[in-house]
CHARMM internal coordinates of N, CA and C (Angstrom, degrees):
IC EDIT
DIST 1 N 1 CA 1.4570
DIST 1 CA 1 C 1.5211
ANGL 1 N 1 CA 1 C 109.09
DIST 1 C 2 N 1.3189
ANGL 1 CA 1 C 2 N 116.21
DIHE 1 N 1 CA 1 C 2 N 130.27
DIST 2 N 2 CA 1.4611
ANGL 1 C 2 N 2 CA 119.85
DIHE 1 CA 1 C 2 N 2 CA 179.86
DIST 2 CA 2 C 1.5269
ANGL 2 N 2 CA 2 C 110.03
DIHE 1 C 2 N 2 CA 2 C -109.11
DIST 2 C 3 N 1.2979
ANGL 2 CA 2 C 3 N 115.78
DIHE 2 N 2 CA 2 C 3 N 139.71
DIST 3 N 3 CA 1.4642
ANGL 2 C 3 N 3 CA 121.53
DIHE 2 CA 2 C 3 N 3 CA 178.05
DIST 3 CA 3 C 1.5283
ANGL 3 N 3 CA 3 C 108.65
DIHE 2 C 3 N 3 CA 3 C -87.51
DIST 3 C 4 N 1.3242
ANGL 3 CA 3 C 4 N 115.84
DIHE 3 N 3 CA 3 C 4 N 147.13
DIST 4 N 4 CA 1.4657
ANGL 3 C 4 N 4 CA 118.51
DIHE 3 CA 3 C 4 N 4 CA 175.19
DIST 4 CA 4 C 1.5231
ANGL 4 N 4 CA 4 C 108.54
DIHE 3 C 4 N 4 CA 4 C -82.41
DIST 4 C 5 N 1.3187
ANGL 4 CA 4 C 5 N 115.39
DIHE 4 N 4 CA 4 C 5 N 142.86
DIST 5 N 5 CA 1.4630
ANGL 4 C 5 N 5 CA 119.89
DIHE 4 CA 4 C 5 N 5 CA 178.09
DIST 5 CA 5 C 1.5323
ANGL 5 N 5 CA 5 C 108.02
DIHE 4 C 5 N 5 CA 5 C -76.28
DIST 5 C 6 N 1.3184
ANGL 5 CA 5 C 6 N 117.68
DIHE 5 N 5 CA 5 C 6 N 160.94
DIST 6 N 6 CA 1.4796
ANGL 5 C 6 N 6 CA 119.33
DIHE 5 CA 5 C 6 N 6 CA 177.93
DIST 6 CA 6 C 1.5310
ANGL 6 N 6 CA 6 C 112.84
DIHE 5 C 6 N 6 CA 6 C -56.78
DIST 6 C 7 N 1.3376
ANGL 6 CA 6 C 7 N 117.16
DIHE 6 N 6 CA 6 C 7 N -33.98
DIST 7 N 7 CA 1.4670
ANGL 6 C 7 N 7 CA 120.95
DIHE 6 CA 6 C 7 N 7 CA 179.29
DIST 7 CA 7 C 1.5297
ANGL 7 N 7 CA 7 C 110.32
DIHE 6 C 7 N 7 CA 7 C -67.43
DIST 7 C 8 N 1.3408
ANGL 7 CA 7 C 8 N 115.86
DIHE 7 N 7 CA 7 C 8 N -44.89
DIST 8 N 8 CA 1.4610
ANGL 7 C 8 N 8 CA 120.08
DIHE 7 CA 7 C 8 N 8 CA 178.59
DIST 8 CA 8 C 1.5232
ANGL 8 N 8 CA 8 C 110.06
DIHE 7 C 8 N 8 CA 8 C -62.94
DIST 8 C 9 N 1.3154
ANGL 8 CA 8 C 9 N 116.04
DIHE 8 N 8 CA 8 C 9 N -43.20
DIST 9 N 9 CA 1.4550
ANGL 8 C 9 N 9 CA 121.74
DIHE 8 CA 8 C 9 N 9 CA -179.20
DIST 9 CA 9 C 1.5286
ANGL 9 N 9 CA 9 C 111.27
DIHE 8 C 9 N 9 CA 9 C -60.49
DIST 9 C 10 N 1.3344
ANGL 9 CA 9 C 10 N 116.80
DIHE 9 N 9 CA 9 C 10 N -41.65
DIST 10 N 10 CA 1.4649
ANGL 9 C 10 N 10 CA 120.97
DIHE 9 CA 9 C 10 N 10 CA 179.77
DIST 10 CA 10 C 1.5275
ANGL 10 N 10 CA 10 C 110.82
DIHE 9 C 10 N 10 CA 10 C -61.08
DIST 10 C 11 N 1.3269
ANGL 10 CA 10 C 11 N 116.46
DIHE 10 N 10 CA 10 C 11 N -43.55
DIST 11 N 11 CA 1.4712
ANGL 10 C 11 N 11 CA 120.66
DIHE 10 CA 10 C 11 N 11 CA 179.83
DIST 11 CA 11 C 1.5292
ANGL 11 N 11 CA 11 C 110.37
DIHE 10 C 11 N 11 CA 11 C -67.03
DIST 11 C 12 N 1.3263
ANGL 11 CA 11 C 12 N 116.91
DIHE 11 N 11 CA 11 C 12 N -43.12
DIST 12 N 12 CA 1.4626
ANGL 11 C 12 N 12 CA 120.74
DIHE 11 CA 11 C 12 N 12 CA 179.58
DIST 12 CA 12 C 1.5328
ANGL 12 N 12 CA 12 C 111.27
DIHE 11 C 12 N 12 CA 12 C -63.08
DIST 12 C 13 N 1.3264
ANGL 12 CA 12 C 13 N 116.86
DIHE 12 N 12 CA 12 C 13 N -44.22
DIST 13 N 13 CA 1.4711
ANGL 12 C 13 N 13 CA 120.74
DIHE 12 CA 12 C 13 N 13 CA 179.58
DIST 13 CA 13 C 1.5224
ANGL 13 N 13 CA 13 C 111.02
DIHE 12 C 13 N 13 CA 13 C -63.72
DIST 13 C 14 N 1.3375
ANGL 13 CA 13 C 14 N 116.70
DIHE 13 N 13 CA 13 C 14 N -41.50
DIST 14 N 14 CA 1.4670
ANGL 13 C 14 N 14 CA 120.87
DIHE 13 CA 13 C 14 N 14 CA 179.31
DIST 14 CA 14 C 1.5292
ANGL 14 N 14 CA 14 C 110.21
DIHE 13 C 14 N 14 CA 14 C -62.83
DIST 14 C 15 N 1.3319
ANGL 14 CA 14 C 15 N 115.98
DIHE 14 N 14 CA 14 C 15 N -43.85
DIST 15 N 15 CA 1.4614
ANGL 14 C 15 N 15 CA 120.81
DIHE 14 CA 14 C 15 N 15 CA 178.98
DIST 15 CA 15 C 1.5219
ANGL 15 N 15 CA 15 C 110.19
DIHE 14 C 15 N 15 CA 15 C -64.39
DIST 15 C 16 N 1.3359
ANGL 15 CA 15 C 16 N 116.69
DIHE 15 N 15 CA 15 C 16 N -40.71
DIST 16 N 16 CA 1.4659
ANGL 15 C 16 N 16 CA 121.37
DIHE 15 CA 15 C 16 N 16 CA -179.60
DIST 16 CA 16 C 1.5271
ANGL 16 N 16 CA 16 C 111.16
DIHE 15 C 16 N 16 CA 16 C -62.62
DIST 16 C 17 N 1.3263
ANGL 16 CA 16 C 17 N 117.17
DIHE 16 N 16 CA 16 C 17 N -38.88
DIST 17 N 17 CA 1.4659
ANGL 16 C 17 N 17 CA 119.83
DIHE 16 CA 16 C 17 N 17 CA -178.71
DIST 17 CA 17 C 1.5294
ANGL 17 N 17 CA 17 C 111.35
DIHE 16 C 17 N 17 CA 17 C -65.26
DIST 17 C 18 N 1.3337
ANGL 17 CA 17 C 18 N 116.47
DIHE 17 N 17 CA 17 C 18 N -30.21
DIST 18 N 18 CA 1.4659
ANGL 17 C 18 N 18 CA 121.02
DIHE 17 CA 17 C 18 N 18 CA 177.93
DIST 18 CA 18 C 1.5255
ANGL 18 N 18 CA 18 C 110.57
DIHE 17 C 18 N 18 CA 18 C -83.08
DIST 18 C 19 N 1.3465
ANGL 18 CA 18 C 19 N 116.19
DIHE 18 N 18 CA 18 C 19 N -43.71
DIST 19 N 19 CA 1.4637
ANGL 18 C 19 N 19 CA 120.92
DIHE 18 CA 18 C 19 N 19 CA -173.84
DIST 19 CA 19 C 1.5352
ANGL 19 N 19 CA 19 C 109.45
DIHE 18 C 19 N 19 CA 19 C -145.84
DIST 19 C 20 N 1.3399
ANGL 19 CA 19 C 20 N 117.94
DIHE 19 N 19 CA 19 C 20 N 101.12
DIST 20 N 20 CA 1.4716
ANGL 19 C 20 N 20 CA 119.73
DIHE 19 CA 19 C 20 N 20 CA -178.05
DIST 20 CA 20 C 1.5299
ANGL 20 N 20 CA 20 C 114.77
DIHE 19 C 20 N 20 CA 20 C -70.64
DIST 20 C 21 N 1.3430
ANGL 20 CA 20 C 21 N 117.01
DIHE 20 N 20 CA 20 C 21 N -16.89
DIST 21 N 21 CA 1.4723
ANGL 20 C 21 N 21 CA 120.38
DIHE 20 CA 20 C 21 N 21 CA 179.55
DIST 21 CA 21 C 1.5286
ANGL 21 N 21 CA 21 C 110.20
DIHE 20 C 21 N 21 CA 21 C -128.42
DIST 21 C 22 N 1.3324
ANGL 21 CA 21 C 22 N 117.23
DIHE 21 N 21 CA 21 C 22 N 78.48
DIST 22 N 22 CA 1.4749
ANGL 21 C 22 N 22 CA 118.97
DIHE 21 CA 21 C 22 N 22 CA -177.19
DIST 22 CA 22 C 1.5253
ANGL 22 N 22 CA 22 C 111.66
DIHE 21 C 22 N 22 CA 22 C -70.84
DIST 22 C 23 N 1.3295
ANGL 22 CA 22 C 23 N 115.31
DIHE 22 N 22 CA 22 C 23 N 147.93
DIST 23 N 23 CA 1.4593
ANGL 22 C 23 N 23 CA 119.24
DIHE 22 CA 22 C 23 N 23 CA 178.61
DIST 23 CA 23 C 1.5321
ANGL 23 N 23 CA 23 C 109.98
DIHE 22 C 23 N 23 CA 23 C -81.27
DIST 23 C 24 N 1.3173
ANGL 23 CA 23 C 24 N 115.51
DIHE 23 N 23 CA 23 C 24 N 179.56
DIST 24 N 24 CA 1.4557
ANGL 23 C 24 N 24 CA 122.09
DIHE 23 CA 23 C 24 N 24 CA -175.62
DIST 24 CA 24 C 1.5306
ANGL 24 N 24 CA 24 C 112.53
DIHE 23 C 24 N 24 CA 24 C -58.01
DIST 24 C 25 N 1.3235
ANGL 24 CA 24 C 25 N 116.50
DIHE 24 N 24 CA 24 C 25 N -41.31
DIST 25 N 25 CA 1.4658
ANGL 24 C 25 N 25 CA 120.95
DIHE 24 CA 24 C 25 N 25 CA -177.95
DIST 25 CA 25 C 1.5328
ANGL 25 N 25 CA 25 C 111.08
DIHE 24 C 25 N 25 CA 25 C -64.16
DIST 25 C 26 N 1.3193
ANGL 25 CA 25 C 26 N 116.89
DIHE 25 N 25 CA 25 C 26 N -42.28
DIST 26 N 26 CA 1.4664
ANGL 25 C 26 N 26 CA 121.63
DIHE 25 CA 25 C 26 N 26 CA 179.55
DIST 26 CA 26 C 1.5279
ANGL 26 N 26 CA 26 C 110.34
DIHE 25 C 26 N 26 CA 26 C -66.05
DIST 26 C 27 N 1.3318
ANGL 26 CA 26 C 27 N 116.89
DIHE 26 N 26 CA 26 C 27 N -43.22
DIST 27 N 27 CA 1.4724
ANGL 26 C 27 N 27 CA 120.21
DIHE 26 CA 26 C 27 N 27 CA 178.08
DIST 27 CA 27 C 1.5244
ANGL 27 N 27 CA 27 C 111.09
DIHE 26 C 27 N 27 CA 27 C -63.46
DIST 27 C 28 N 1.3130
ANGL 27 CA 27 C 28 N 115.93
DIHE 27 N 27 CA 27 C 28 N -39.34
DIST 28 N 28 CA 1.4695
ANGL 27 C 28 N 28 CA 120.95
DIHE 27 CA 27 C 28 N 28 CA 178.54
DIST 28 CA 28 C 1.5317
ANGL 28 N 28 CA 28 C 110.60
DIHE 27 C 28 N 28 CA 28 C -61.19
DIST 28 C 29 N 1.3249
ANGL 28 CA 28 C 29 N 116.03
DIHE 28 N 28 CA 28 C 29 N -45.16
DIST 29 N 29 CA 1.4591
ANGL 28 C 29 N 29 CA 121.30
DIHE 28 CA 28 C 29 N 29 CA 179.98
DIST 29 CA 29 C 1.5353
ANGL 29 N 29 CA 29 C 110.65
DIHE 28 C 29 N 29 CA 29 C -65.23
DIST 29 C 30 N 1.3228
ANGL 29 CA 29 C 30 N 116.78
DIHE 29 N 29 CA 29 C 30 N -41.95
DIST 30 N 30 CA 1.4655
ANGL 29 C 30 N 30 CA 121.08
DIHE 29 CA 29 C 30 N 30 CA 177.47
DIST 30 CA 30 C 1.5287
ANGL 30 N 30 CA 30 C 111.22
DIHE 29 C 30 N 30 CA 30 C -61.83
DIST 30 C 31 N 1.3279
ANGL 30 CA 30 C 31 N 116.67
DIHE 30 N 30 CA 30 C 31 N -40.40
DIST 31 N 31 CA 1.4656
ANGL 30 C 31 N 31 CA 119.70
DIHE 30 CA 30 C 31 N 31 CA -178.44
DIST 31 CA 31 C 1.5219
ANGL 31 N 31 CA 31 C 110.60
DIHE 30 C 31 N 31 CA 31 C -63.66
DIST 31 C 32 N 1.3398
ANGL 31 CA 31 C 32 N 116.70
DIHE 31 N 31 CA 31 C 32 N -39.14
DIST 32 N 32 CA 1.4660
ANGL 31 C 32 N 32 CA 119.41
DIHE 31 CA 31 C 32 N 32 CA 177.79
DIST 32 CA 32 C 1.5296
ANGL 32 N 32 CA 32 C 110.70
DIHE 31 C 32 N 32 CA 32 C -68.73
DIST 32 C 33 N 1.3114
ANGL 32 CA 32 C 33 N 115.79
DIHE 32 N 32 CA 32 C 33 N -42.42
DIST 33 N 33 CA 1.4685
ANGL 32 C 33 N 33 CA 121.26
DIHE 32 CA 32 C 33 N 33 CA -177.52
DIST 33 CA 33 C 1.5302
ANGL 33 N 33 CA 33 C 112.28
DIHE 32 C 33 N 33 CA 33 C -65.98
DIST 33 C 34 N 1.3469
ANGL 33 CA 33 C 34 N 116.83
DIHE 33 N 33 CA 33 C 34 N -38.52
DIST 34 N 34 CA 1.4631
ANGL 33 C 34 N 34 CA 121.10
DIHE 33 CA 33 C 34 N 34 CA -173.23
DIST 34 CA 34 C 1.5247
ANGL 34 N 34 CA 34 C 114.27
DIHE 33 C 34 N 34 CA 34 C -99.92
DIST 34 C 35 N 1.3295
ANGL 34 CA 34 C 35 N 116.77
DIHE 34 N 34 CA 34 C 35 N -10.34
DIST 35 N 35 CA 1.4568
ANGL 34 C 35 N 35 CA 119.62
DIHE 34 CA 34 C 35 N 35 CA -178.51
DIST 35 CA 35 C 1.5186
ANGL 35 N 35 CA 35 C 112.86
DIHE 34 C 35 N 35 CA 35 C 70.76
DIST 35 C 36 N 1.3369
ANGL 35 CA 35 C 36 N 116.15
DIHE 35 N 35 CA 35 C 36 N 32.51
DIST 36 N 36 CA 1.4633
ANGL 35 C 36 N 36 CA 122.04
DIHE 35 CA 35 C 36 N 36 CA 177.20
DIST 36 CA 36 C 1.5199
ANGL 36 N 36 CA 36 C 107.91
DIHE 35 C 36 N 36 CA 36 C -115.45
DIST 36 C 37 N 1.3430
ANGL 36 CA 36 C 37 N 116.89
DIHE 36 N 36 CA 36 C 37 N 161.06
DIST 37 N 37 CA 1.4589
ANGL 36 C 37 N 37 CA 119.08
DIHE 36 CA 36 C 37 N 37 CA 176.13
DIST 37 CA 37 C 1.5301
ANGL 37 N 37 CA 37 C 109.06
DIHE 36 C 37 N 37 CA 37 C -75.28
DIST 37 C 38 N 1.3266
ANGL 37 CA 37 C 38 N 115.42
DIHE 37 N 37 CA 37 C 38 N 152.63
DIST 38 N 38 CA 1.4664
ANGL 37 C 38 N 38 CA 119.77
DIHE 37 CA 37 C 38 N 38 CA 177.89
DIST 38 CA 38 C 1.5168
ANGL 38 N 38 CA 38 C 110.62
DIHE 37 C 38 N 38 CA 38 C -59.41
DIST 38 C 39 N 1.3206
ANGL 38 CA 38 C 39 N 115.77
DIHE 38 N 38 CA 38 C 39 N -38.53
DIST 39 N 39 CA 1.4639
ANGL 38 C 39 N 39 CA 121.04
DIHE 38 CA 38 C 39 N 39 CA -178.96
DIST 39 CA 39 C 1.5319
ANGL 39 N 39 CA 39 C 110.75
DIHE 38 C 39 N 39 CA 39 C -62.78
DIST 39 C 40 N 1.3331
ANGL 39 CA 39 C 40 N 117.58
DIHE 39 N 39 CA 39 C 40 N -42.36
DIST 40 N 40 CA 1.4682
ANGL 39 C 40 N 40 CA 119.29
DIHE 39 CA 39 C 40 N 40 CA -179.38
DIST 40 CA 40 C 1.5259
ANGL 40 N 40 CA 40 C 111.00
DIHE 39 C 40 N 40 CA 40 C -67.29
DIST 40 C 41 N 1.3313
ANGL 40 CA 40 C 41 N 116.95
DIHE 40 N 40 CA 40 C 41 N -32.57
DIST 41 N 41 CA 1.4635
ANGL 40 C 41 N 41 CA 120.45
DIHE 40 CA 40 C 41 N 41 CA 176.41
DIST 41 CA 41 C 1.5240
ANGL 41 N 41 CA 41 C 109.79
DIHE 40 C 41 N 41 CA 41 C -69.58
DIST 41 C 42 N 1.3347
ANGL 41 CA 41 C 42 N 116.10
DIHE 41 N 41 CA 41 C 42 N -41.61
DIST 42 N 42 CA 1.4559
ANGL 41 C 42 N 42 CA 121.18
DIHE 41 CA 41 C 42 N 42 CA 178.29
DIST 42 CA 42 C 1.5318
ANGL 42 N 42 CA 42 C 109.96
DIHE 41 C 42 N 42 CA 42 C -59.45
DIST 42 C 43 N 1.3127
ANGL 42 CA 42 C 43 N 116.79
DIHE 42 N 42 CA 42 C 43 N -44.91
DIST 43 N 43 CA 1.4652
ANGL 42 C 43 N 43 CA 121.66
DIHE 42 CA 42 C 43 N 43 CA -179.81
DIST 43 CA 43 C 1.5242
ANGL 43 N 43 CA 43 C 110.76
DIHE 42 C 43 N 43 CA 43 C -67.32
DIST 43 C 44 N 1.3380
ANGL 43 CA 43 C 44 N 117.44
DIHE 43 N 43 CA 43 C 44 N -38.11
DIST 44 N 44 CA 1.4601
ANGL 43 C 44 N 44 CA 120.47
DIHE 43 CA 43 C 44 N 44 CA 178.94
DIST 44 CA 44 C 1.5304
ANGL 44 N 44 CA 44 C 109.96
DIHE 43 C 44 N 44 CA 44 C -59.65
DIST 44 C 45 N 1.3398
ANGL 44 CA 44 C 45 N 116.80
DIHE 44 N 44 CA 44 C 45 N -46.26
DIST 45 N 45 CA 1.4633
ANGL 44 C 45 N 45 CA 120.33
DIHE 44 CA 44 C 45 N 45 CA 179.73
DIST 45 CA 45 C 1.5259
ANGL 45 N 45 CA 45 C 111.24
DIHE 44 C 45 N 45 CA 45 C -65.64
DIST 45 C 46 N 1.3268
ANGL 45 CA 45 C 46 N 116.61
DIHE 45 N 45 CA 45 C 46 N -38.40
DIST 46 N 46 CA 1.4653
ANGL 45 C 46 N 46 CA 121.19
DIHE 45 CA 45 C 46 N 46 CA 178.07
DIST 46 CA 46 C 1.5306
ANGL 46 N 46 CA 46 C 109.85
DIHE 45 C 46 N 46 CA 46 C -60.88
DIST 46 C 47 N 1.3306
ANGL 46 CA 46 C 47 N 116.23
DIHE 46 N 46 CA 46 C 47 N -46.53
DIST 47 N 47 CA 1.4664
ANGL 46 C 47 N 47 CA 121.13
DIHE 46 CA 46 C 47 N 47 CA -179.92
DIST 47 CA 47 C 1.5203
ANGL 47 N 47 CA 47 C 111.33
DIHE 46 C 47 N 47 CA 47 C -66.37
DIST 47 C 48 N 1.3303
ANGL 47 CA 47 C 48 N 116.98
DIHE 47 N 47 CA 47 C 48 N -37.52
DIST 48 N 48 CA 1.4698
ANGL 47 C 48 N 48 CA 120.92
DIHE 47 CA 47 C 48 N 48 CA -178.75
DIST 48 CA 48 C 1.5274
ANGL 48 N 48 CA 48 C 110.50
DIHE 47 C 48 N 48 CA 48 C -67.55
DIST 48 C 49 N 1.3498
ANGL 48 CA 48 C 49 N 116.41
DIHE 48 N 48 CA 48 C 49 N -39.99
DIST 49 N 49 CA 1.4721
ANGL 48 C 49 N 49 CA 119.49
DIHE 48 CA 48 C 49 N 49 CA 176.73
DIST 49 CA 49 C 1.5197
ANGL 49 N 49 CA 49 C 110.49
DIHE 48 C 49 N 49 CA 49 C -64.25
DIST 49 C 50 N 1.3228
ANGL 49 CA 49 C 50 N 117.20
DIHE 49 N 49 CA 49 C 50 N -39.02
DIST 50 N 50 CA 1.4650
ANGL 49 C 50 N 50 CA 121.10
DIHE 49 CA 49 C 50 N 50 CA 178.45
DIST 50 CA 50 C 1.5237
ANGL 50 N 50 CA 50 C 110.70
DIHE 49 C 50 N 50 CA 50 C -64.58
DIST 50 C 51 N 1.3286
ANGL 50 CA 50 C 51 N 116.70
DIHE 50 N 50 CA 50 C 51 N -38.34
DIST 51 N 51 CA 1.4619
ANGL 50 C 51 N 51 CA 121.63
DIHE 50 CA 50 C 51 N 51 CA 178.83
DIST 51 CA 51 C 1.5353
ANGL 51 N 51 CA 51 C 110.17
DIHE 50 C 51 N 51 CA 51 C -63.50
DIST 51 C 52 N 1.3265
ANGL 51 CA 51 C 52 N 117.15
DIHE 51 N 51 CA 51 C 52 N -44.49
DIST 52 N 52 CA 1.4731
ANGL 51 C 52 N 52 CA 121.49
DIHE 51 CA 51 C 52 N 52 CA 179.12
DIST 52 CA 52 C 1.5258
ANGL 52 N 52 CA 52 C 109.91
DIHE 51 C 52 N 52 CA 52 C -62.43
DIST 52 C 53 N 1.3275
ANGL 52 CA 52 C 53 N 116.12
DIHE 52 N 52 CA 52 C 53 N -43.10
DIST 53 N 53 CA 1.4597
ANGL 52 C 53 N 53 CA 121.20
DIHE 52 CA 52 C 53 N 53 CA -179.98
DIST 53 CA 53 C 1.5289
ANGL 53 N 53 CA 53 C 110.48
DIHE 52 C 53 N 53 CA 53 C -63.24
DIST 53 C 54 N 1.3239
ANGL 53 CA 53 C 54 N 116.17
DIHE 53 N 53 CA 53 C 54 N -41.26
DIST 54 N 54 CA 1.4524
ANGL 53 C 54 N 54 CA 121.80
DIHE 53 CA 53 C 54 N 54 CA -179.86
DIST 54 CA 54 C 1.5279
ANGL 54 N 54 CA 54 C 111.64
DIHE 53 C 54 N 54 CA 54 C -65.29
DIST 54 C 55 N 1.3182
ANGL 54 CA 54 C 55 N 116.87
DIHE 54 N 54 CA 54 C 55 N -42.36
DIST 55 N 55 CA 1.4670
ANGL 54 C 55 N 55 CA 121.59
DIHE 54 CA 54 C 55 N 55 CA 178.58
DIST 55 CA 55 C 1.5363
ANGL 55 N 55 CA 55 C 110.01
DIHE 54 C 55 N 55 CA 55 C -65.05
DIST 55 C 56 N 1.3375
ANGL 55 CA 55 C 56 N 116.81
DIHE 55 N 55 CA 55 C 56 N -41.12
DIST 56 N 56 CA 1.4666
ANGL 55 C 56 N 56 CA 120.89
DIHE 55 CA 55 C 56 N 56 CA 179.51
DIST 56 CA 56 C 1.5317
ANGL 56 N 56 CA 56 C 110.54
DIHE 55 C 56 N 56 CA 56 C -64.77
DIST 56 C 57 N 1.3107
ANGL 56 CA 56 C 57 N 116.70
DIHE 56 N 56 CA 56 C 57 N -36.12
DIST 57 N 57 CA 1.4706
ANGL 56 C 57 N 57 CA 121.72
DIHE 56 CA 56 C 57 N 57 CA -178.98
DIST 57 CA 57 C 1.5344
ANGL 57 N 57 CA 57 C 110.95
DIHE 56 C 57 N 57 CA 57 C -67.24
DIST 57 C 58 N 1.3224
ANGL 57 CA 57 C 58 N 116.43
DIHE 57 N 57 CA 57 C 58 N -35.45
DIST 58 N 58 CA 1.4753
ANGL 57 C 58 N 58 CA 121.11
DIHE 57 CA 57 C 58 N 58 CA -178.26
DIST 58 CA 58 C 1.5209
ANGL 58 N 58 CA 58 C 112.61
DIHE 57 C 58 N 58 CA 58 C -69.44
DIST 58 C 59 N 1.3266
ANGL 58 CA 58 C 59 N 116.49
DIHE 58 N 58 CA 58 C 59 N -37.14
DIST 59 N 59 CA 1.4700
ANGL 58 C 59 N 59 CA 118.45
DIHE 58 CA 58 C 59 N 59 CA -174.47
DIST 59 CA 59 C 1.5182
ANGL 59 N 59 CA 59 C 113.15
DIHE 58 C 59 N 59 CA 59 C -89.46
END
COOR INIT
IC SEED 1 N 1 CA 1 C
IC BUILD
Protein backbone atom coordinates (compact mmCIF):
# COMPACT_ATOMS: atom_id res chain seq x y z
CA UNK A 1 0.00 0.00 0.00
CA UNK A 2 1.39 3.38 -0.97
CA UNK A 3 0.55 6.64 0.76
CA UNK A 4 -0.22 9.74 -1.27
CA UNK A 5 2.18 12.62 -0.79
CA UNK A 6 0.77 15.97 0.39
CA UNK A 7 1.29 17.35 -3.15
CA UNK A 8 -0.64 14.47 -4.72
CA UNK A 9 -3.37 14.81 -2.11
CA UNK A 10 -3.76 18.54 -2.83
CA UNK A 11 -4.25 17.88 -6.55
CA UNK A 12 -6.68 15.01 -5.90
CA UNK A 13 -8.74 17.08 -3.43
CA UNK A 14 -8.86 20.04 -5.84
CA UNK A 15 -10.00 17.76 -8.66
CA UNK A 16 -12.58 16.13 -6.38
CA UNK A 17 -14.09 19.50 -5.44
CA UNK A 18 -14.65 20.23 -9.14
CA UNK A 19 -15.65 16.72 -10.23
CA UNK A 20 -16.26 13.91 -7.69
CA UNK A 21 -16.62 11.28 -10.45
CA UNK A 22 -13.92 11.84 -13.08
CA UNK A 23 -14.11 9.92 -16.33
CA UNK A 24 -11.39 7.67 -17.74
CA UNK A 25 -9.63 10.48 -19.61
CA UNK A 26 -9.37 12.67 -16.48
CA UNK A 27 -8.06 9.76 -14.39
CA UNK A 28 -5.53 8.94 -17.09
CA UNK A 29 -4.27 12.53 -17.12
CA UNK A 30 -4.08 12.61 -13.31
CA UNK A 31 -2.09 9.37 -13.25
CA UNK A 32 0.50 10.84 -15.62
CA UNK A 33 0.62 14.13 -13.73
CA UNK A 34 0.93 12.55 -10.26
CA UNK A 35 2.92 9.42 -11.05
CA UNK A 36 0.22 7.13 -9.63
CA UNK A 37 -1.53 4.19 -11.28
CA UNK A 38 -4.95 4.83 -12.78
CA UNK A 39 -6.36 2.13 -10.53
CA UNK A 40 -5.06 3.82 -7.36
CA UNK A 41 -6.61 7.11 -8.49
CA UNK A 42 -9.89 5.34 -9.23
CA UNK A 43 -9.87 3.80 -5.74
CA UNK A 44 -8.96 7.14 -4.13
CA UNK A 45 -12.02 8.79 -5.70
CA UNK A 46 -14.21 5.82 -4.74
CA UNK A 47 -13.05 6.07 -1.11
CA UNK A 48 -13.45 9.86 -1.08
CA UNK A 49 -17.05 9.61 -2.34
CA UNK A 50 -17.76 7.02 0.36
CA UNK A 51 -16.29 9.35 2.99
CA UNK A 52 -18.54 12.23 1.85
CA UNK A 53 -21.57 9.93 1.89
CA UNK A 54 -20.68 8.70 5.37
CA UNK A 55 -20.27 12.23 6.74
CA UNK A 56 -23.62 13.27 5.18
CA UNK A 57 -25.32 10.25 6.76
CA UNK A 58 -24.06 11.17 10.24
CA UNK A 59 -25.36 14.73 10.24
